[in-house]
Backbone as JSON Lines, residues from 0, in Angstrom:
{"i":0,"aa":"M","n":[136.6,131.64,-70.77],"ca":[136.17,130.31,-70.36],"c":[135.96,130.22,-68.84]}
{"i":1,"aa":"R","n":[134.79,129.63,-68.51],"ca":[134.35,129.54,-67.17],"c":[134.87,128.35,-66.53]}
{"i":2,"aa":"R","n":[135.2,128.35,-65.34],"ca":[135.69,127.29,-64.48],"c":[134.7,126.23,-64.25]}
{"i":3,"aa":"R","n":[134.91,125.07,-64.55],"ca":[134.02,123.97,-64.39],"c":[133.8,123.63,-62.89]}
{"i":4,"aa":"R","n":[132.62,123.18,-62.61],"ca":[132.34,122.83,-61.13],"c":[131.86,121.49,-61.17]}
{"i":5,"aa":"F","n":[132.26,120.61,-60.26],"ca":[132.02,119.13,-60.18],"c":[131.42,118.86,-58.87]}
{"i":6,"aa":"T","n":[130.48,117.84,-58.86],"ca":[129.77,117.55,-57.53],"c":[130.62,116.67,-56.74]}
{"i":7,"aa":"R","n":[130.23,116.68,-55.48],"ca":[131.06,115.79,-54.63],"c":[131.04,114.53,-55.05]}
{"i":8,"aa":"E","n":[129.85,113.89,-55.47],"ca":[129.81,112.44,-55.98],"c":[130.72,112.22,-57.06]}
{"i":9,"aa":"F","n":[130.87,113.2,-58.06],"ca":[131.84,112.94,-59.1],"c":[133.06,112.95,-58.68]}
{"i":10,"aa":"K","n":[133.61,113.74,-57.81],"ca":[134.92,113.71,-57.25],"c":[135.19,112.53,-56.57]}
{"i":11,"aa":"V","n":[134.3,112.04,-55.72],"ca":[134.55,110.81,-54.89],"c":[134.55,109.56,-55.9]}
{"i":12,"aa":"E","n":[133.87,109.49,-56.76],"ca":[133.89,108.4,-57.8],"c":[135.2,108.42,-58.63]}
{"i":13,"aa":"A","n":[135.66,109.62,-59.05],"ca":[137.01,109.73,-59.79],"c":[138.09,109.33,-58.82]}
{"i":14,"aa":"V","n":[138.03,109.66,-57.56],"ca":[139.1,109.17,-56.64],"c":[138.93,107.65,-56.45]}
{"i":15,"aa":"K","n":[137.81,107.13,-56.29],"ca":[137.69,105.69,-56.19],"c":[138.2,105.02,-57.39]}
{"i":16,"aa":"L","n":[138.13,105.61,-58.64],"ca":[138.52,105.0,-59.8],"c":[140.08,104.88,-59.69]}
{"i":17,"aa":"V","n":[140.67,105.74,-58.98],"ca":[142.1,105.72,-58.89],"c":[142.61,104.74,-57.77]}
{"i":18,"aa":"R","n":[141.83,104.82,-56.66],"ca":[142.29,104.1,-55.52],"c":[141.9,102.68,-55.61]}
{"i":19,"aa":"E","n":[140.57,102.44,-55.98],"ca":[140.07,100.87,-55.82],"c":[140.46,100.04,-57.16]}
{"i":20,"aa":"R","n":[140.33,100.87,-58.2],"ca":[140.55,100.11,-59.45],"c":[141.89,100.08,-60.12]}
{"i":21,"aa":"G","n":[142.77,100.84,-59.3],"ca":[144.19,100.86,-59.75],"c":[144.63,101.58,-61.06]}
{"i":22,"aa":"V","n":[143.68,102.45,-61.5],"ca":[144.02,103.37,-62.62],"c":[144.9,104.4,-62.0]}
{"i":23,"aa":"S","n":[145.88,104.76,-62.91],"ca":[146.81,105.76,-62.59],"c":[146.08,107.15,-62.56]}
{"i":24,"aa":"V","n":[146.62,107.95,-61.71],"ca":[145.97,109.3,-61.57],"c":[146.05,110.08,-62.94]}
{"i":25,"aa":"V","n":[147.18,109.93,-63.72],"ca":[147.33,110.59,-64.94],"c":[146.28,110.18,-65.97]}
{"i":26,"aa":"Q","n":[146.11,108.69,-66.03],"ca":[145.22,108.12,-66.99],"c":[143.86,108.52,-66.64]}
{"i":27,"aa":"A","n":[143.44,108.35,-65.42],"ca":[142.08,108.61,-64.99],"c":[141.92,110.23,-65.32]}
{"i":28,"aa":"G","n":[142.69,111.11,-65.1],"ca":[142.61,112.49,-65.33],"c":[142.4,112.82,-66.84]}
{"i":29,"aa":"R","n":[143.1,112.05,-67.58],"ca":[142.88,112.23,-68.95],"c":[141.49,111.73,-69.51]}
{"i":30,"aa":"D","n":[141.13,110.65,-68.96],"ca":[139.81,110.0,-69.34],"c":[138.67,111.01,-68.91]}
{"i":31,"aa":"L","n":[138.87,111.49,-67.78],"ca":[137.7,112.35,-67.24],"c":[137.9,113.81,-67.63]}
{"i":32,"aa":"G","n":[139.11,114.28,-68.21],"ca":[139.31,115.58,-68.56],"c":[139.55,116.51,-67.45]}
{"i":33,"aa":"V","n":[140.15,115.97,-66.39],"ca":[140.36,116.84,-65.15],"c":[141.65,116.42,-64.5]}
{"i":34,"aa":"V","n":[142.16,117.3,-63.59],"ca":[143.38,116.95,-62.86],"c":[143.08,116.43,-61.49]}
{"i":35,"aa":"L","n":[143.44,115.11,-61.22],"ca":[142.94,114.56,-60.09],"c":[143.89,114.5,-58.94]}
{"i":36,"aa":"R","n":[145.12,114.95,-59.01],"ca":[146.04,114.82,-58.0],"c":[145.6,115.5,-56.8]}
{"i":37,"aa":"K","n":[145.01,116.69,-56.76],"ca":[144.48,117.42,-55.6],"c":[143.37,116.79,-54.97]}
{"i":38,"aa":"W","n":[142.48,116.17,-55.77],"ca":[141.34,115.5,-55.22],"c":[141.69,114.28,-54.41]}
{"i":39,"aa":"V","n":[142.54,113.61,-55.11],"ca":[143.15,112.2,-54.36],"c":[143.85,112.67,-53.0]}
{"i":40,"aa":"K","n":[144.62,113.68,-53.03],"ca":[145.23,114.08,-51.82],"c":[144.19,114.62,-50.79]}
{"i":41,"aa":"E","n":[143.23,115.34,-51.17],"ca":[142.23,115.82,-50.28],"c":[141.39,114.68,-49.65]}
{"i":42,"aa":"F","n":[140.94,113.8,-50.51],"ca":[140.18,112.67,-50.17],"c":[141.06,111.69,-49.18]}
{"i":43,"aa":"G","n":[142.3,111.57,-49.44],"ca":[143.07,110.84,-48.62],"c":[143.38,111.27,-47.17]}
{"i":44,"aa":"S","n":[143.39,112.56,-47.04],"ca":[143.64,113.23,-45.8],"c":[142.37,113.16,-44.88]}
{"i":45,"aa":"D","n":[141.17,113.27,-45.53],"ca":[140.0,113.18,-44.62],"c":[138.75,112.79,-45.58]}
{"i":46,"aa":"P","n":[138.44,111.46,-45.71],"ca":[137.43,111.1,-46.62],"c":[136.09,111.47,-46.36]}
{"i":47,"aa":"V","n":[135.76,111.67,-45.03],"ca":[134.35,111.92,-44.6],"c":[134.07,113.44,-44.88]}
{"i":48,"aa":"Q","n":[135.1,114.33,-44.71],"ca":[134.81,115.75,-44.83],"c":[135.33,116.4,-46.11]}
{"i":49,"aa":"A","n":[135.82,115.54,-47.13],"ca":[136.46,115.99,-48.31],"c":[135.33,116.47,-49.15]}
{"i":50,"aa":"F","n":[135.72,117.5,-49.88],"ca":[134.79,118.13,-50.86],"c":[133.49,118.67,-50.22]}
{"i":51,"aa":"P","n":[133.61,119.63,-49.39],"ca":[132.45,120.0,-48.59],"c":[131.38,120.78,-49.57]}
{"i":52,"aa":"G","n":[131.85,121.32,-50.66],"ca":[130.91,121.91,-51.5],"c":[131.2,123.48,-51.64]}
{"i":53,"aa":"Q","n":[130.38,124.01,-52.62],"ca":[130.63,125.42,-52.95],"c":[130.09,126.3,-51.7]}
{"i":54,"aa":"G","n":[130.96,127.17,-51.19],"ca":[130.51,127.99,-50.21],"c":[130.56,127.28,-48.76]}
{"i":55,"aa":"Q","n":[130.78,126.1,-48.71],"ca":[130.63,125.31,-47.33],"c":[132.08,125.2,-46.83]}
{"i":56,"aa":"M","n":[132.19,125.22,-45.6],"ca":[133.47,124.99,-44.84],"c":[133.45,123.8,-44.1]}
{"i":57,"aa":"K","n":[134.63,123.21,-43.85],"ca":[134.84,122.11,-42.97],"c":[134.73,122.57,-41.58]}
{"i":58,"aa":"P","n":[134.29,121.77,-40.66],"ca":[134.09,122.19,-39.14],"c":[135.33,122.9,-38.67]}
{"i":59,"aa":"E","n":[136.51,122.35,-38.93],"ca":[137.76,122.96,-38.51],"c":[137.88,124.41,-39.01]}
{"i":60,"aa":"Q","n":[137.43,124.6,-40.34],"ca":[137.65,126.03,-40.91],"c":[136.65,126.8,-40.28]}
{"i":61,"aa":"L","n":[135.46,126.35,-39.96],"ca":[134.42,127.18,-39.25],"c":[134.82,127.67,-37.77]}
{"i":62,"aa":"E","n":[135.4,126.69,-37.12],"ca":[136.0,127.12,-35.89],"c":[137.05,128.13,-35.95]}
{"i":63,"aa":"I","n":[138.0,127.95,-36.8],"ca":[139.09,128.97,-37.03],"c":[138.5,130.33,-37.32]}
{"i":64,"aa":"E","n":[137.48,130.36,-38.15],"ca":[136.85,131.58,-38.72],"c":[136.1,132.25,-37.4]}
{"i":65,"aa":"R","n":[135.45,131.49,-36.55],"ca":[134.88,131.99,-35.37],"c":[135.89,132.54,-34.39]}
{"i":66,"aa":"L","n":[136.92,131.87,-34.23],"ca":[137.88,132.2,-33.28],"c":[138.65,133.56,-33.75]}
{"i":67,"aa":"R","n":[138.8,133.71,-35.2],"ca":[139.4,134.8,-35.79],"c":[138.46,136.05,-35.47]}
{"i":68,"aa":"R","n":[137.02,135.92,-35.64],"ca":[136.34,137.01,-35.32],"c":[136.33,137.44,-33.81]}
{"i":69,"aa":"E","n":[136.21,136.53,-32.97],"ca":[136.39,136.62,-31.49],"c":[137.65,137.39,-31.16]}
{"i":70,"aa":"V","n":[138.8,137.06,-31.76],"ca":[140.06,137.74,-31.43],"c":[140.07,139.17,-31.95]}
{"i":71,"aa":"N","n":[139.4,139.47,-33.12],"ca":[139.29,140.75,-33.57],"c":[138.35,141.67,-32.72]}
{"i":72,"aa":"K","n":[137.32,141.04,-32.23],"ca":[136.41,141.69,-31.21],"c":[137.24,142.12,-29.95]}
{"i":73,"aa":"L","n":[137.83,141.05,-29.41],"ca":[138.54,141.46,-28.26],"c":[139.73,142.45,-28.31]}
{"i":74,"aa":"K","n":[140.4,142.41,-29.57],"ca":[141.42,143.37,-29.76],"c":[140.87,144.84,-29.81]}
{"i":75,"aa":"A","n":[139.56,144.94,-30.34],"ca":[138.97,146.2,-30.52],"c":[138.53,146.56,-29.1]}
{"i":76,"aa":"E","n":[137.96,145.67,-28.44],"ca":[137.54,146.02,-26.98],"c":[138.83,146.51,-26.11]}
{"i":77,"aa":"R","n":[139.86,145.72,-26.25],"ca":[141.1,146.13,-25.43],"c":[141.59,147.49,-26.04]}
{"i":78,"aa":"G","n":[141.51,147.85,-27.23],"ca":[141.86,149.11,-27.65],"c":[141.1,150.29,-27.17]}
{"i":79,"aa":"I","n":[139.78,149.91,-27.09],"ca":[138.88,150.91,-26.46],"c":[139.18,151.17,-24.86]}
{"i":80,"aa":"L","n":[139.44,150.04,-24.16],"ca":[139.77,150.19,-22.72],"c":[141.08,150.8,-22.46]}
{"i":81,"aa":"N","n":[141.93,150.62,-23.42],"ca":[143.34,151.12,-23.22],"c":[143.51,152.51,-23.84]}
{"i":82,"aa":"S","n":[142.49,153.05,-24.37],"ca":[142.58,154.37,-25.02],"c":[142.51,155.54,-23.95]}
{"i":83,"aa":"P","n":[143.18,156.66,-24.19],"ca":[143.32,157.67,-23.22],"c":[141.91,158.32,-23.17]}
{"i":84,"aa":"D","n":[140.98,158.13,-23.96],"ca":[139.66,158.68,-23.82],"c":[138.69,157.73,-23.12]}
{"i":85,"aa":"R","n":[139.1,156.92,-22.41],"ca":[138.12,155.76,-21.81],"c":[137.29,156.44,-20.71]}
{"i":86,"aa":"E","n":[137.73,157.53,-20.18],"ca":[137.04,158.2,-19.11],"c":[135.75,158.83,-19.74]}
{"i":87,"aa":"R","n":[135.85,159.22,-20.91],"ca":[134.63,159.84,-21.61],"c":[133.68,158.9,-22.23]}
{"i":88,"aa":"L","n":[134.18,157.64,-22.44],"ca":[133.29,156.64,-22.9],"c":[132.18,156.14,-21.85]}
{"i":89,"aa":"D","n":[131.11,155.97,-22.51],"ca":[129.9,155.57,-21.63],"c":[129.63,154.13,-22.01]}
{"i":90,"aa":"L","n":[130.3,153.21,-21.37],"ca":[130.08,151.77,-21.73],"c":[128.94,151.24,-21.01]}
{"i":91,"aa":"R","n":[127.88,151.37,-21.65],"ca":[126.61,150.93,-21.15],"c":[126.2,151.7,-19.8]}
{"i":92,"aa":"G","n":[126.69,152.97,-19.79],"ca":[126.33,153.67,-18.45],"c":[127.11,153.37,-17.24]}
{"i":93,"aa":"Q","n":[127.95,152.4,-17.43],"ca":[128.72,151.9,-16.21],"c":[129.71,153.0,-15.77]}
{"i":94,"aa":"T","n":[130.39,153.64,-16.62],"ca":[131.37,154.62,-16.21],"c":[130.66,155.63,-15.56]}
{"i":95,"aa":"R","n":[129.61,156.28,-16.07],"ca":[128.84,157.26,-15.4],"c":[128.26,156.84,-14.1]}
{"i":96,"aa":"R","n":[127.76,155.54,-14.1],"ca":[127.16,155.18,-12.8],"c":[128.18,155.08,-11.71]}
{"i":97,"aa":"Y","n":[129.29,154.5,-11.93],"ca":[130.39,154.34,-11.01],"c":[130.89,155.79,-10.55]}
{"i":98,"aa":"R","n":[131.03,156.68,-11.39],"ca":[131.49,158.07,-11.09],"c":[130.43,158.59,-10.23]}
{"i":99,"aa":"L","n":[129.15,158.45,-10.36],"ca":[128.25,159.03,-9.45],"c":[128.2,158.49,-8.14]}
{"i":100,"aa":"I","n":[128.54,157.19,-8.02],"ca":[128.61,156.45,-6.81],"c":[129.76,156.91,-5.97]}
{"i":101,"aa":"V","n":[130.92,156.91,-6.62],"ca":[132.07,157.57,-5.97],"c":[132.06,158.94,-5.54]}
{"i":102,"aa":"Q","n":[131.36,159.82,-6.29],"ca":[130.98,161.24,-5.92],"c":[130.18,161.25,-4.72]}
{"i":103,"aa":"R","n":[129.07,160.44,-4.79],"ca":[128.22,160.32,-3.65],"c":[128.82,159.91,-2.28]}
{"i":104,"aa":"D","n":[129.73,158.86,-2.51],"ca":[130.31,158.29,-1.35],"c":[131.27,159.2,-0.7]}
{"i":105,"aa":"S","n":[131.89,160.09,-1.6],"ca":[133.06,160.96,-1.09],"c":[132.41,162.3,-0.54]}
{"i":106,"aa":"G","n":[131.06,162.37,-0.7],"ca":[130.48,163.61,-0.11],"c":[130.19,164.76,-0.89]}
{"i":107,"aa":"R","n":[130.56,164.57,-2.22],"ca":[130.31,165.69,-3.13],"c":[128.81,165.42,-3.68]}
{"i":108,"aa":"S","n":[128.16,166.48,-3.86],"ca":[126.84,166.44,-4.21],"c":[126.53,166.82,-5.73]}
{"i":109,"aa":"T","n":[127.59,167.22,-6.33],"ca":[127.44,167.66,-7.8],"c":[127.4,166.48,-8.71]}
{"i":110,"aa":"I","n":[126.71,166.55,-9.71],"ca":[126.42,165.38,-10.65],"c":[127.03,165.84,-12.06]}
């Protein structure tokens, strides 16, 4: 049996049936053939952004996801910079370039 999907409009109208018309959550759920308690709770916490849709995220969730990716990226960069092999890494040529400058300034002519 496949899980049923409901549109945002259907969910909003079901919640309005409970909130505005005074129908009990249980009775409205039986009439519509769904469990409304979660929908009523979600709509009550944030009516404007409730039920964003399939595959859609609320702005707060998008920001959290963006920050998680950034944290993972920074942890990876920190791991590279703290690794014992960082002398051998060529981070966009900067390590090699600075090594050449230091060698030139110290009087060594080897490259």
